C-alpha positions in Angstrom: 5.7 6.7 -11.7 6.8 4.4 -9.0 4.4 6.0 -6.5 1.5 5.2 -8.9 2.6 1.6 -9.0 2.7 1.5 -5.2 -0.7 3.0 -5.1 -2.1 0.3 -7.3 -0.5 -2.3 -5.2 -2.0 -0.8 -2.1 -5.5 -0.9 -3.7 -5.1 -4.5 -4.8 -3.8 -5.4 -1.3 -6.7 -3.6 0.4 -9.2 -5.4 -1.8 -7.8 -8.9 -2.0 -6.1 -9.2 1.4 -8.8 -7.9 3.7 -8.0 -10.6 6.3 -4.6 -9.1 6.8 -5.6 -5.5 6.0 -3.9 -4.1 9.1 -0.6 -5.6 8.2 -1.0 -4.5 4.6 -1.8 -0.9 5.6 1.1 -0.7 8.0 3.5 -2.0 5.3 2.3 0.3 2.6 2.0 3.3 4.8 5.7 3.0 5.7 6.6 2.6 2.0 4.3 5.2 0.6 5.6 7.9 2.9 8.9 7.6 1.2 7.3 8.6 -2.1 5.1 11.4 -0.9 7.4 13.2 1.4 
């Protein structure tokens, strides 16, 4: 459940925060790993 929320946040972040996409990706990659491992 929580992982789905994170995934939606990641998509929103990717779409709306393209200017800082690298920061966004690094942040969510670190957090998503916790849910998928």
